[in-house]
N, CA, C and O atoms as CSV, one atom per row, in Angstrom:
chain,resi,resn,atom,element,x,y,z
A,1,UNK,N,N,4.838,-2.185,-29.158
A,1,UNK,CA,C,5.179,-1.331,-28.036
A,1,UNK,C,C,6.443,-1.891,-27.370
A,1,UNK,O,O,6.621,-3.105,-27.270
A,2,UNK,N,N,7.303,-0.994,-26.924
A,2,UNK,CA,C,8.542,-1.446,-26.288
A,2,UNK,C,C,8.251,-1.996,-24.886
A,2,UNK,O,O,7.229,-1.656,-24.289
A,3,UNK,N,N,9.138,-2.838,-24.360
A,3,UNK,CA,C,8.908,-3.467,-23.053
A,3,UNK,C,C,8.695,-2.476,-21.909
A,3,UNK,O,O,7.841,-2.698,-21.052
A,4,UNK,N,N,9.457,-1.394,-21.889
A,4,UNK,CA,C,9.336,-0.428,-20.795
A,4,UNK,C,C,7.937,0.173,-20.733
A,4,UNK,O,O,7.372,0.319,-19.649
A,5,UNK,N,N,7.379,0.521,-21.885
A,5,UNK,CA,C,6.041,1.110,-21.936
A,5,UNK,C,C,4.989,0.087,-21.543
A,5,UNK,O,O,4.086,0.391,-20.764
A,6,UNK,N,N,5.101,-1.115,-22.074
A,6,UNK,CA,C,4.137,-2.171,-21.763
A,6,UNK,C,C,4.132,-2.474,-20.272
A,6,UNK,O,O,3.074,-2.559,-19.650
A,7,UNK,N,N,5.313,-2.635,-19.710
A,7,UNK,CA,C,5.421,-2.936,-18.283
A,7,UNK,C,C,4.892,-1.778,-17.444
A,7,UNK,O,O,4.223,-2.001,-16.435
A,8,UNK,N,N,5.184,-0.547,-17.851
A,8,UNK,CA,C,4.693,0.623,-17.122
A,8,UNK,C,C,3.168,0.673,-17.137
A,8,UNK,O,O,2.551,0.961,-16.111
A,9,UNK,N,N,2.558,0.399,-18.278
A,9,UNK,CA,C,1.091,0.404,-18.365
A,9,UNK,C,C,0.477,-0.691,-17.500
A,9,UNK,O,O,-0.509,-0.462,-16.800
A,10,UNK,N,N,1.064,-1.871,-17.554
A,10,UNK,CA,C,0.553,-2.976,-16.736
A,10,UNK,C,C,0.699,-2.641,-15.256
A,10,UNK,O,O,-0.235,-2.841,-14.479
A,11,UNK,N,N,1.862,-2.135,-14.863
A,11,UNK,CA,C,2.107,-1.786,-13.458
A,11,UNK,C,C,1.154,-0.692,-12.991
A,11,UNK,O,O,0.659,-0.736,-11.864
A,12,UNK,N,N,0.898,0.286,-13.850
A,12,UNK,CA,C,-0.019,1.369,-13.493
A,12,UNK,C,C,-1.434,0.835,-13.289
A,12,UNK,O,O,-2.118,1.219,-12.340
A,13,UNK,N,N,-1.862,-0.036,-14.168
A,13,UNK,CA,C,-3.201,-0.632,-14.037
A,13,UNK,C,C,-3.312,-1.472,-12.770
A,13,UNK,O,O,-4.305,-1.388,-12.048
A,14,UNK,N,N,-2.304,-2.273,-12.507
A,14,UNK,CA,C,-2.315,-3.113,-11.306
A,14,UNK,C,C,-2.255,-2.243,-10.049
A,14,UNK,O,O,-2.972,-2.506,-9.083
A,15,UNK,N,N,-1.417,-1.222,-10.052
A,15,UNK,CA,C,-1.332,-0.316,-8.913
A,15,UNK,C,C,-2.659,0.379,-8.640
A,15,UNK,O,O,-3.076,0.511,-7.490
A,16,UNK,N,N,-3.320,0.822,-9.711
A,16,UNK,CA,C,-4.619,1.481,-9.560
A,16,UNK,C,C,-5.673,0.494,-9.059
A,16,UNK,O,O,-6.486,0.834,-8.199
A,17,UNK,N,N,-5.660,-0.715,-9.591
A,17,UNK,CA,C,-6.639,-1.729,-9.184
A,17,UNK,C,C,-6.458,-2.125,-7.721
A,17,UNK,O,O,-7.435,-2.231,-6.979
A,18,UNK,N,N,-5.214,-2.342,-7.308
A,18,UNK,CA,C,-4.992,-2.747,-5.917
A,18,UNK,C,C,-5.326,-1.610,-4.944
A,18,UNK,O,O,-5.853,-1.855,-3.859
A,19,UNK,N,N,-5.025,-0.391,-5.328
A,19,UNK,CA,C,-5.374,0.747,-4.473
A,19,UNK,C,C,-6.894,0.887,-4.384
A,19,UNK,O,O,-7.438,1.132,-3.307
A,20,UNK,N,N,-7.571,0.732,-5.516
A,20,UNK,CA,C,-9.035,0.796,-5.526
A,20,UNK,C,C,-9.662,-0.300,-4.684
A,20,UNK,O,O,-10.586,-0.044,-3.913
A,21,UNK,N,N,-9.159,-1.528,-4.830
A,21,UNK,CA,C,-9.670,-2.630,-4.013
A,21,UNK,C,C,-9.430,-2.376,-2.530
A,21,UNK,O,O,-10.282,-2.680,-1.694
A,22,UNK,N,N,-8.292,-1.829,-2.216
A,22,UNK,CA,C,-7.982,-1.516,-0.827
A,22,UNK,C,C,-9.012,-0.550,-0.254
A,22,UNK,O,O,-9.478,-0.723,0.873
A,23,UNK,N,N,-9.361,0.454,-1.027
A,23,UNK,CA,C,-10.331,1.443,-0.555
A,23,UNK,C,C,-11.740,0.849,-0.447
A,23,UNK,O,O,-12.522,1.253,0.415
A,24,UNK,N,N,-12.057,-0.101,-1.316
A,24,UNK,CA,C,-13.382,-0.725,-1.271
A,24,UNK,C,C,-13.517,-1.748,-0.148
A,24,UNK,O,O,-14.564,-1.832,0.493
A,25,UNK,N,N,-12.474,-2.518,0.089
A,25,UNK,CA,C,-12.570,-3.645,1.014
A,25,UNK,C,C,-12.211,-3.312,2.456
A,25,UNK,O,O,-12.613,-4.027,3.374
A,26,UNK,N,N,-11.467,-2.248,2.662
A,26,UNK,CA,C,-11.052,-1.884,4.018
A,26,UNK,C,C,-11.988,-0.790,4.536
A,26,UNK,O,O,-12.253,0.194,3.846
A,27,UNK,N,N,-12.478,-0.977,5.745
A,27,UNK,CA,C,-13.322,0.029,6.389
A,27,UNK,C,C,-12.424,1.195,6.802
A,27,UNK,O,O,-11.840,1.190,7.885
A,28,UNK,N,N,-12.323,2.189,5.925
A,28,UNK,CA,C,-11.400,3.303,6.125
A,28,UNK,C,C,-11.728,4.105,7.384
A,28,UNK,O,O,-10.826,4.577,8.077
A,29,UNK,N,N,-13.016,4.257,7.676
A,29,UNK,CA,C,-13.402,5.006,8.876
A,29,UNK,C,C,-12.935,4.281,10.135
A,29,UNK,O,O,-12.430,4.905,11.068
A,30,UNK,N,N,-13.109,2.965,10.153
A,30,UNK,CA,C,-12.689,2.184,11.331
A,30,UNK,C,C,-11.165,2.231,11.498
A,30,UNK,O,O,-10.664,2.372,12.613
A,31,UNK,N,N,-10.437,2.113,10.391
A,31,UNK,CA,C,-8.972,2.169,10.458
A,31,UNK,C,C,-8.531,3.532,11.000
A,31,UNK,O,O,-7.599,3.610,11.801
A,32,UNK,N,N,-9.190,4.587,10.569
A,32,UNK,CA,C,-8.855,5.930,11.059
A,32,UNK,C,C,-9.153,6.051,12.555
A,32,UNK,O,O,-8.367,6.636,13.300
A,33,UNK,N,N,-10.292,5.497,12.994
A,33,UNK,CA,C,-10.632,5.500,14.423
A,33,UNK,C,C,-9.563,4.771,15.236
A,33,UNK,O,O,-9.136,5.248,16.287
A,34,UNK,N,N,-9.140,3.616,14.739
A,34,UNK,CA,C,-8.135,2.821,15.445
A,34,UNK,C,C,-6.827,3.596,15.546
A,34,UNK,O,O,-6.207,3.631,16.609
A,35,UNK,N,N,-6.405,4.216,14.451
A,35,UNK,CA,C,-5.157,4.996,14.469
A,35,UNK,C,C,-5.221,6.117,15.510
A,35,UNK,O,O,-4.273,6.337,16.263
A,36,UNK,N,N,-6.354,6.815,15.535
A,36,UNK,CA,C,-6.511,7.909,16.498
A,36,UNK,C,C,-6.460,7.372,17.931
A,36,UNK,O,O,-5.806,7.949,18.799
A,37,UNK,N,N,-7.156,6.266,18.161
A,37,UNK,CA,C,-7.178,5.692,19.518
A,37,UNK,C,C,-5.785,5.218,19.928
A,37,UNK,O,O,-5.384,5.404,21.077
A,38,UNK,N,N,-5.045,4.609,19.002
A,38,UNK,CA,C,-3.691,4.156,19.313
A,38,UNK,C,C,-2.798,5.329,19.699
A,38,UNK,O,O,-1.988,5.220,20.619
A,39,UNK,N,N,-2.945,6.456,18.994
A,39,UNK,CA,C,-2.161,7.651,19.346
A,39,UNK,C,C,-2.539,8.160,20.732
A,39,UNK,O,O,-1.678,8.569,21.512
A,40,UNK,N,N,-3.840,8.130,21.030
A,40,UNK,CA,C,-4.298,8.566,22.349
A,40,UNK,C,C,-3.709,7.678,23.442
A,40,UNK,O,O,-3.224,8.174,24.459
A,41,UNK,N,N,-3.752,6.380,23.231
A,41,UNK,CA,C,-3.228,5.444,24.231
A,41,UNK,C,C,-1.736,5.671,24.433
A,41,UNK,O,O,-1.258,5.692,25.567
A,42,UNK,N,N,-1.001,5.841,23.342
A,42,UNK,CA,C,0.447,6.080,23.461
A,42,UNK,C,C,0.719,7.349,24.266
A,42,UNK,O,O,1.610,7.379,25.115
A,43,UNK,N,N,-0.054,8.387,23.991
A,43,UNK,CA,C,0.114,9.650,24.721
A,43,UNK,C,C,-0.206,9.447,26.204
A,43,UNK,O,O,0.520,9.931,27.072
A,44,UNK,N,N,-1.300,8.725,26.491
A,44,UNK,CA,C,-1.686,8.455,27.875
A,44,UNK,C,C,-0.613,7.643,28.593
A,44,UNK,O,O,-0.313,7.897,29.760
A,45,UNK,N,N,-0.039,6.671,27.897
A,45,UNK,CA,C,0.979,5.824,28.522
A,45,UNK,C,C,2.247,6.607,28.852
A,45,UNK,O,O,2.915,6.323,29.846
A,46,UNK,N,N,2.575,7.586,28.021
A,46,UNK,CA,C,3.750,8.421,28.296
A,46,UNK,C,C,3.513,9.303,29.517
A,46,UNK,O,O,4.408,9.511,30.335
A,47,UNK,N,N,2.284,9.818,29.622
A,47,UNK,CA,C,1.965,10.747,30.699
A,47,UNK,C,C,1.816,10.056,32.047
A,47,UNK,O,O,2.295,10.551,33.067
A,48,UNK,N,N,1.150,8.914,32.040
A,48,UNK,CA,C,0.876,8.228,33.304
A,48,UNK,C,C,1.507,6.839,33.294
A,48,UNK,O,O,1.228,6.016,32.422
A,49,UNK,N,N,2.323,6.612,34.236
A,49,UNK,CA,C,2.957,5.298,34.344
A,49,UNK,C,C,2.437,4.654,35.620
A,49,UNK,O,O,2.404,5.277,36.681
A,50,UNK,N,N,2.030,3.395,35.498
A,50,UNK,CA,C,1.537,2.731,36.697
A,50,UNK,C,C,0.687,1.524,36.369
A,50,UNK,O,O,0.962,0.771,35.434
A,51,UNK,N,N,-0.353,1.364,37.163
A,51,UNK,CA,C,-1.202,0.173,37.088
A,51,UNK,C,C,-1.975,0.069,35.771
A,51,UNK,O,O,-2.320,-1.029,35.332
A,52,UNK,N,N,-2.238,1.190,35.163
A,52,UNK,CA,C,-3.045,1.194,33.935
A,52,UNK,C,C,-2.256,0.730,32.706
A,52,UNK,O,O,-2.850,0.433,31.670
A,53,UNK,N,N,-0.944,0.664,32.809
A,53,UNK,CA,C,-0.102,0.283,31.664
A,53,UNK,C,C,-0.520,-1.048,31.038
A,53,UNK,O,O,-0.738,-1.097,29.827
A,54,UNK,N,N,-0.640,-2.132,31.816
A,54,UNK,CA,C,-1.011,-3.418,31.201
A,54,UNK,C,C,-2.364,-3.376,30.492
A,54,UNK,O,O,-2.538,-3.986,29.437
A,55,UNK,N,N,-3.306,-2.662,31.068
A,55,UNK,CA,C,-4.633,-2.524,30.451
A,55,UNK,C,C,-4.528,-1.823,29.097
A,55,UNK,O,O,-5.112,-2.252,28.102
A,56,UNK,N,N,-3.775,-0.749,29.096
A,56,UNK,CA,C,-3.613,0.035,27.868
A,56,UNK,C,C,-2.827,-0.748,26.816
A,56,UNK,O,O,-3.132,-0.673,25.626
A,57,UNK,N,N,-1.820,-1.494,27.255
A,57,UNK,CA,C,-1.063,-2.317,26.310
A,57,UNK,C,C,-1.959,-3.384,25.688
A,57,UNK,O,O,-1.855,-3.672,24.496
A,58,UNK,N,N,-2.826,-3.960,26.491
A,58,UNK,CA,C,-3.753,-4.983,25.982
A,58,UNK,C,C,-4.700,-4.372,24.951
A,58,UNK,O,O,-4.958,-4.968,23.905
A,59,UNK,N,N,-5.212,-3.187,25.254
A,59,UNK,CA,C,-6.095,-2.506,24.304
A,59,UNK,C,C,-5.358,-2.181,23.008
A,59,UNK,O,O,-5.902,-2.331,21.915
A,60,UNK,N,N,-4.104,-1.733,23.150
A,60,UNK,CA,C,-3.295,-1.433,21.961
A,60,UNK,C,C,-3.097,-2.679,21.099
A,60,UNK,O,O,-3.195,-2.617,19.874
A,61,UNK,N,N,-2.820,-3.795,21.743
A,61,UNK,CA,C,-2.623,-5.049,21.005
A,61,UNK,C,C,-3.898,-5.451,20.263
A,61,UNK,O,O,-3.839,-5.865,19.105
A,62,UNK,N,N,-5.034,-5.331,20.917
A,62,UNK,CA,C,-6.304,-5.690,20.281
A,62,UNK,C,C,-6.606,-4.775,19.104
A,62,UNK,O,O,-7.030,-5.236,18.045
A,63,UNK,N,N,-6.387,-3.477,19.291
A,63,UNK,CA,C,-6.640,-2.524,18.204
A,63,UNK,C,C,-5.672,-2.743,17.039
A,63,UNK,O,O,-6.072,-2.684,15.876
A,64,UNK,N,N,-4.405,-2.996,17.352
A,64,UNK,CA,C,-3.413,-3.249,16.300
A,64,UNK,C,C,-3.769,-4.498,15.511
A,64,UNK,O,O,-3.636,-4.526,14.287
A,65,UNK,N,N,-4.219,-5.522,16.206
A,65,UNK,CA,C,-4.619,-6.764,15.545
A,65,UNK,C,C,-5.810,-6.518,14.612
A,65,UNK,O,O,-5.829,-6.997,13.479
A,66,UNK,N,N,-6.789,-5.774,15.097
A,66,UNK,CA,C,-7.960,-5.467,14.269
A,66,UNK,C,C,-7.573,-4.682,13.023
A,66,UNK,O,O,-8.063,-4.957,11.928
A,67,UNK,N,N,-6.688,-3.702,13.199
A,67,UNK,CA,C,-6.259,-2.897,12.057
A,67,UNK,C,C,-5.488,-3.749,11.051
A,67,UNK,O,O,-5.682,-3.613,9.843
A,68,UNK,N,N,-4.621,-4.619,11.543
A,68,UNK,CA,C,-3.848,-5.484,10.655
A,68,UNK,C,C,-4.766,-6.421,9.867
A,68,UNK,O,O,-4.588,-6.593,8.661
A,69,UNK,N,N,-5.741,-7.024,10.537
A,69,UNK,CA,C,-6.676,-7.918,9.844
A,69,UNK,C,C,-7.473,-7.152,8.792
A,69,UNK,O,O,-7.725,-7.663,7.700
A,70,UNK,N,N,-7.866,-5.934,9.123
A,70,UNK,CA,C,-8.592,-5.089,8.179
A,70,UNK,C,C,-7.749,-4.805,6.942
A,70,UNK,O,O,-8.250,-4.845,5.819
A,71,UNK,N,N,-6.474,-4.518,7.152
A,71,UNK,CA,C,-5.589,-4.176,6.032
A,71,UNK,C,C,-5.197,-5.385,5.191
A,71,UNK,O,O,-4.772,-5.220,4.047
A,72,UNK,N,N,-5.327,-6.592,5.728
A,72,UNK,CA,C,-4.989,-7.797,4.964
A,72,UNK,C,C,-6.104,-8.253,4.027
A,72,UNK,O,O,-5.854,-9.055,3.127
A,73,UNK,N,N,-7.319,-7.764,4.215
A,73,UNK,CA,C,-8.442,-8.192,3.372
A,73,UNK,C,C,-8.155,-8.070,1.871
A,73,UNK,O,O,-8.380,-9.030,1.133
A,74,UNK,N,N,-7.667,-6.923,1.400
A,74,UNK,CA,C,-7.422,-6.804,-0.041
A,74,UNK,C,C,-6.348,-7.762,-0.550
A,74,UNK,O,O,-6.378,-8.174,-1.709
A,75,UNK,N,N,-5.400,-8.113,0.317
A,75,UNK,CA,C,-4.317,-8.996,-0.105
A,75,UNK,C,C,-4.852,-10.370,-0.518
A,75,UNK,O,O,-4.294,-11.017,-1.405
A,76,UNK,N,N,-5.916,-10.804,0.116
A,76,UNK,CA,C,-6.521,-12.095,-0.220
A,76,UNK,C,C,-6.949,-12.110,-1.693
A,76,UNK,O,O,-6.809,-13.125,-2.375
A,77,UNK,N,N,-7.463,-10.992,-2.167
A,77,UNK,CA,C,-7.973,-10.914,-3.534
A,77,UNK,C,C,-6.906,-10.570,-4.568
A,77,UNK,O,O,-7.074,-10.856,-5.754
A,78,UNK,N,N,-5.818,-9.963,-4.128
A,78,UNK,CA,C,-4.836,-9.485,-5.097
A,78,UNK,C,C,-3.567,-10.326,-5.195
A,78,UNK,O,O,-2.894,-10.290,-6.225
A,79,UNK,N,N,-3.227,-11.068,-4.171
A,79,UNK,CA,C,-1.946,-11.767,-4.142
A,79,UNK,C,C,-1.796,-12.778,-5.281
A,79,UNK,O,O,-0.812,-12.725,-6.018
A,80,UNK,N,N,-2.734,-13.680,-5.433
A,80,UNK,CA,C,-2.627,-14.726,-6.457
A,80,UNK,C,C,-2.612,-14.126,-7.866
A,80,UNK,O,O,-1.738,-14.481,-8.657
A,81,UNK,N,N,-3.553,-13.224,-8.214
A,81,UNK,CA,C,-3.490,-12.642,-9.560
A,81,UNK,C,C,-2.180,-11.896,-9.856
A,81,UNK,O,O,-1.670,-11.954,-10.975
A,82,UNK,N,N,-1.645,-11.206,-8.860
A,82,UNK,CA,C,-0.395,-10.471,-9.075
A,82,UNK,C,C,0.760,-11.449,-9.265
A,82,UNK,O,O,1.625,-11.224,-10.112
A,83,UNK,N,N,0.786,-12.526,-8.491
A,83,UNK,CA,C,1.841,-13.529,-8.678
A,83,UNK,C,C,1.766,-14.170,-10.065
A,83,UNK,O,O,2.795,-14.400,-10.701
A,84,UNK,N,N,0.570,-14.453,-10.522
A,84,UNK,CA,C,0.396,-15.005,-11.875
A,84,UNK,C,C,0.896,-14.008,-12.911
A,84,UNK,O,O,1.592,-14.383,-13.855
A,85,UNK,N,N,0.543,-12.738,-12.735
A,85,UNK,CA,C,0.994,-11.693,-13.652
A,85,UNK,C,C,2.520,-11.583,-13.657
A,85,UNK,O,O,3.129,-11.443,-14.718
A,86,UNK,N,N,3.136,-11.644,-12.480
A,86,UNK,CA,C,4.598,-11.562,-12.383
A,86,UNK,C,C,5.242,-12.722,-13.156
A,86,UNK,O,O,6.212,-12.513,-13.885
A,87,UNK,N,N,4.714,-13.934,-13.003
A,87,UNK,CA,C,5.274,-15.077,-13.728
A,87,UNK,C,C,5.081,-14.927,-15.237
A,87,UNK,O,O,5.952,-15.305,-16.021
A,88,UNK,N,N,3.929,-14.370,-15.638
A,88,UNK,CA,C,3.670,-14.110,-17.056
A,88,UNK,C,C,4.675,-13.090,-17.601
A,88,UNK,O,O,5.257,-13.291,-18.667
A,89,UNK,N,N,4.871,-12.008,-16.868
A,89,UNK,CA,C,5.826,-10.979,-17.300
A,89,UNK,C,C,7.249,-11.522,-17.326
A,89,UNK,O,O,8.039,-11.166,-18.200
A,90,UNK,N,N,7.571,-12.377,-16.374
A,90,UNK,CA,C,8.905,-12.976,-16.358
A,90,UNK,C,C,9.130,-13.810,-17.619
A,90,UNK,O,O,10.215,-13.799,-18.200
A,91,UNK,N,N,8.091,-14.530,-18.028
A,91,UNK,CA,C,8.193,-15.315,-19.255
A,91,UNK,C,C,8.401,-14.447,-20.477
A,91,UNK,O,O,9.119,-14.826,-21.403
A,92,UNK,N,N,7.771,-13.274,-20.482
A,92,UNK,CA,C,7.889,-12.376,-21.634
A,92,UNK,C,C,9.171,-11.543,-21.616
A,92,UNK,O,O,9.812,-11.357,-22.650
A,93,UNK,N,N,9.540,-11.042,-20.426
A,93,UNK,CA,C,10.629,-10.066,-20.349
A,93,UNK,C,C,11.800,-10.520,-19.481
A,93,UNK,O,O,12.719,-9.739,-19.234
A,94,UNK,N,N,11.781,-11.753,-19.019
A,94,UNK,CA,C,12.821,-12.251,-18.131
A,94,UNK,C,C,14.216,-12.168,-18.711
A,94,UNK,O,O,15.185,-11.979,-17.975
A,95,UNK,N,N,14.331,-12.306,-20.013
A,95,UNK,CA,C,15.645,-12.266,-20.669
A,95,UNK,C,C,15.953,-10.897,-21.281
A,95,UNK,O,O,16.966,-10.731,-21.961
A,96,UNK,N,N,15.080,-9.923,-21.038
A,96,UNK,CA,C,15.226,-8.614,-21.683
A,96,UNK,C,C,16.385,-7.789,-21.114
A,96,UNK,O,O,16.866,-6.867,-21.771
A,97,UNK,N,N,16.824,-8.109,-19.927
A,97,UNK,CA,C,17.893,-7.309,-19.316
A,97,UNK,C,C,17.360,-5.965,-18.872
A,97,UNK,O,O,16.255,-5.884,-18.335
A,98,UNK,N,N,18.125,-4.912,-19.086
A,98,UNK,CA,C,17.712,-3.561,-18.699
A,98,UNK,C,C,16.656,-3.084,-19.689
A,98,UNK,O,O,16.885,-3.052,-20.898
A,99,UNK,N,N,15.480,-2.712,-19.145
A,99,UNK,CA,C,14.409,-2.229,-20.027
A,99,UNK,C,C,14.300,-0.714,-20.023
A,99,UNK,O,O,13.736,-0.123,-20.944
A,100,UNK,N,N,14.841,-0.083,-18.982
A,100,UNK,CA,C,14.808,1.375,-18.913
A,100,UNK,C,C,15.981,1.851,-18.055
A,100,UNK,O,O,16.391,1.183,-17.106
A,101,UNK,N,N,16.501,3.006,-18.409
A,101,UNK,CA,C,17.563,3.632,-17.622
A,101,UNK,C,C,17.030,4.942,-17.066
A,101,UNK,O,O,16.542,5.790,-17.813
A,102,UNK,N,N,17.127,5.104,-15.746
A,102,UNK,CA,C,16.671,6.338,-15.124
A,102,UNK,C,C,17.657,7.448,-15.486
A,102,UNK,O,O,18.841,7.345,-15.166
A,103,UNK,N,N,17.187,8.502,-16.145
A,103,UNK,CA,C,18.087,9.509,-16.699
A,103,UNK,C,C,18.956,10.245,-15.687
A,103,UNK,O,O,20.158,10.386,-15.911
A,104,UNK,N,N,18.401,10.706,-14.609
A,104,UNK,CA,C,19.168,11.522,-13.662
A,104,UNK,C,C,20.203,10.682,-12.928
A,104,UNK,O,O,21.340,11.113,-12.737
A,105,UNK,N,N,19.808,9.488,-12.522
A,105,UNK,CA,C,20.698,8.631,-11.742
A,105,UNK,C,C,21.560,7.714,-12.613
A,105,UNK,O,O,22.537,7.128,-12.147
A,106,UNK,N,N,21.177,7.606,-13.878
A,106,UNK,CA,C,21.872,6.726,-14.815
A,106,UNK,C,C,21.933,5.277,-14.301
A,106,UNK,O,O,22.964,4.608,-14.368
A,107,UNK,N,N,20.774,4.825,-13.782
A,107,UNK,CA,C,20.660,3.467,-13.262
A,107,UNK,C,C,19.755,2.667,-14.199
A,107,UNK,O,O,18.645,3.092,-14.523
A,108,UNK,N,N,20.241,1.515,-14.623
A,108,UNK,CA,C,19.434,0.644,-15.461
A,108,UNK,C,C,18.550,-0.257,-14.617
A,108,UNK,O,O,19.002,-0.839,-13.631
A,109,UNK,N,N,17.284,-0.370,-15.008
A,109,UNK,CA,C,16.333,-1.204,-14.281
A,109,UNK,C,C,15.867,-2.372,-15.146
A,109,UNK,O,O,15.555,-2.204,-16.325
A,110,UNK,N,N,15.828,-3.550,-14.540
A,110,UNK,CA,C,15.261,-4.709,-15.233
A,110,UNK,C,C,13.748,-4.580,-15.197
A,110,UNK,O,O,13.213,-3.679,-14.550
A,111,UNK,N,N,13.057,-5.475,-15.887
A,111,UNK,CA,C,11.599,-5.401,-15.971
A,111,UNK,C,C,10.939,-5.424,-14.590
A,111,UNK,O,O,9.964,-4.708,-14.364
A,112,UNK,N,N,11.456,-6.235,-13.665
A,112,UNK,CA,C,10.834,-6.370,-12.347
A,112,UNK,C,C,10.972,-5.081,-11.535
A,112,UNK,O,O,10.004,-4.627,-10.925
A,113,UNK,N,N,12.168,-4.492,-11.525
A,113,UNK,CA,C,12.362,-3.256,-10.779
A,113,UNK,C,C,11.573,-2.102,-11.394
A,113,UNK,O,O,11.077,-1.234,-10.677
A,114,UNK,N,N,11.460,-2.095,-12.713
A,114,UNK,CA,C,10.661,-1.073,-13.402
A,114,UNK,C,C,9.184,-1.235,-13.025
A,114,UNK,O,O,8.496,-0.249,-12.761
A,115,UNK,N,N,8.709,-2.458,-13.003
A,115,UNK,CA,C,7.327,-2.764,-12.615
A,115,UNK,C,C,7.069,-2.292,-11.181
A,115,UNK,O,O,6.072,-1.622,-10.912
A,116,UNK,N,N,7.973,-2.645,-10.266
A,116,UNK,CA,C,7.810,-2.273,-8.854
A,116,UNK,C,C,7.808,-0.749,-8.699
A,116,UNK,O,O,6.960,-0.206,-7.990
A,117,UNK,N,N,8.734,-0.063,-9.343
A,117,UNK,CA,C,8.825,1.393,-9.250
A,117,UNK,C,C,7.535,2.067,-9.731
A,117,UNK,O,O,6.981,2.922,-9.039
A,118,UNK,N,N,7.067,1.682,-10.906
A,118,UNK,CA,C,5.844,2.294,-11.452
A,118,UNK,C,C,4.646,1.982,-10.573
A,118,UNK,O,O,3.825,2.860,-10.307
A,119,UNK,N,N,4.541,0.752,-10.124
A,119,UNK,CA,C,3.423,0.359,-9.271
A,119,UNK,C,C,3.400,1.167,-7.979
A,119,UNK,O,O,2.337,1.612,-7.547
A,120,UNK,N,N,4.552,1.360,-7.364
A,120,UNK,CA,C,4.631,2.145,-6.129
A,120,UNK,C,C,4.266,3.606,-6.388
A,120,UNK,O,O,3.520,4.206,-5.615
A,121,UNK,N,N,4.783,4.171,-7.460
A,121,UNK,CA,C,4.482,5.571,-7.782
A,121,UNK,C,C,2.987,5.775,-7.996
A,121,UNK,O,O,2.408,6.724,-7.468
A,122,UNK,N,N,2.362,4.892,-8.766
A,122,UNK,CA,C,0.920,5.013,-9.034
A,122,UNK,C,C,0.125,4.840,-7.747
A,122,UNK,O,O,-0.791,5.614,-7.473
A,123,UNK,N,N,0.470,3.832,-6.960
A,123,UNK,CA,C,-0.266,3.580,-5.717
A,123,UNK,C,C,-0.142,4.748,-4.749
A,123,UNK,O,O,-1.136,5.158,-4.149
A,124,UNK,N,N,1.061,5.288,-4.589
A,124,UNK,CA,C,1.263,6.413,-3.671
A,124,UNK,C,C,0.531,7.662,-4.154
A,124,UNK,O,O,-0.035,8.407,-3.353
A,125,UNK,N,N,0.546,7.882,-5.446
A,125,UNK,CA,C,-0.149,9.043,-6.007
A,125,UNK,C,C,-1.656,8.929,-5.776
A,125,UNK,O,O,-2.293,9.884,-5.334
A,126,UNK,N,N,-2.219,7.764,-6.076
A,126,UNK,CA,C,-3.656,7.563,-5.875
A,126,UNK,C,C,-4.024,7.623,-4.399
A,126,UNK,O,O,-5.086,8.133,-4.041
A,127,UNK,N,N,-3.159,7.110,-3.551
A,127,UNK,CA,C,-3.397,7.168,-2.107
A,127,UNK,C,C,-3.439,8.629,-1.645
A,127,UNK,O,O,-4.301,9.001,-0.848
A,128,UNK,N,N,-2.527,9.446,-2.134
A,128,UNK,CA,C,-2.508,10.863,-1.786
A,128,UNK,C,C,-3.758,11.586,-2.273
A,128,UNK,O,O,-4.334,12.405,-1.557
A,129,UNK,N,N,-4.168,11.276,-3.497
A,129,UNK,CA,C,-5.392,11.879,-4.039
A,129,UNK,C,C,-6.600,11.476,-3.208
A,129,UNK,O,O,-7.462,12.301,-2.907
A,130,UNK,N,N,-6.656,10.200,-2.840
A,130,UNK,CA,C,-7.778,9.707,-2.034
A,130,UNK,C,C,-7.813,10.407,-0.675
A,130,UNK,O,O,-8.877,10.829,-0.222
A,131,UNK,N,N,-6.660,10.532,-0.026
A,131,UNK,CA,C,-6.617,11.181,1.286
A,131,UNK,C,C,-7.053,12.640,1.193
A,131,UNK,O,O,-7.782,13.128,2.056
A,132,UNK,N,N,-6.608,13.339,0.147
A,132,UNK,CA,C,-7.007,14.739,-0.034
A,132,UNK,C,C,-8.506,14.839,-0.287
A,132,UNK,O,O,-9.178,15.719,0.250
A,133,UNK,N,N,-9.019,13.936,-1.105
A,133,UNK,CA,C,-10.457,13.921,-1.401
A,133,UNK,C,C,-11.259,13.630,-0.139
A,133,UNK,O,O,-12.274,14.277,0.120
A,134,UNK,N,N,-10.811,12.669,0.636
A,134,UNK,CA,C,-11.501,12.273,1.859
A,134,UNK,C,C,-11.489,13.421,2.877
A,134,UNK,O,O,-12.497,13.699,3.525
A,135,UNK,N,N,-10.340,14.076,3.004
A,135,UNK,CA,C,-10.227,15.206,3.933
A,135,UNK,C,C,-11.147,16.343,3.500
A,135,UNK,O,O,-11.807,16.968,4.330
A,136,UNK,N,N,-11.185,16.602,2.212
A,136,UNK,CA,C,-12.030,17.678,1.679
A,136,UNK,C,C,-13.503,17.372,1.926
A,136,UNK,O,O,-14.268,18.258,2.309
A,137,UNK,N,N,-13.901,16.121,1.709
A,137,UNK,CA,C,-15.304,15.740,1.905
A,137,UNK,C,C,-15.710,15.763,3.373
A,137,UNK,O,O,-16.874,16.015,3.684
A,138,UNK,N,N,-14.772,15.505,4.281
A,138,UNK,CA,C,-15.082,15.562,5.711
A,138,UNK,C,C,-15.280,16.987,6.174
A,138,UNK,O,O,-16.034,17.238,7.114
A,139,UNK,N,N,-14.600,17.936,5.515
A,139,UNK,CA,C,-14.721,19.343,5.883
A,139,UNK,C,C,-16.051,19.926,5.416
A,139,UNK,O,O,-16.565,20.868,6.018
A,140,UNK,N,N,-16.610,19.363,4.338
A,140,UNK,CA,C,-17.878,19.899,3.797
A,140,UNK,C,C,-19.063,19.631,4.646
A,140,UNK,O,O,-20.175,20.029,4.298
């Protein structure tokens, strides 16, 4: 198999795995609640200025911190394996130069940029599918 195909398959698998782990390890309902509350607080702060500002800012900071900690959980499980994989791929394809050229833009991508591009595309696609599925299930 050529390097571009191999790297694309690996990136797709890693992108799917990290997206799946993210959905399993992060309390999606809680993150959604926090996002909604943060929007409410921002709206309230715009409408009313005064003594309540520091209280609302403190609540925003606490909610933002909770959301950030929630979103970092999957990184604990994925960071080391992905770094090992990157070093492995570098050993295999580090000297390969351009592994694929994007046809419309006529831009050549090295193995790392090709890996990043495919991984982002797969992750964003799966994220969109998950959001649509979640929205559909909430309506039922």
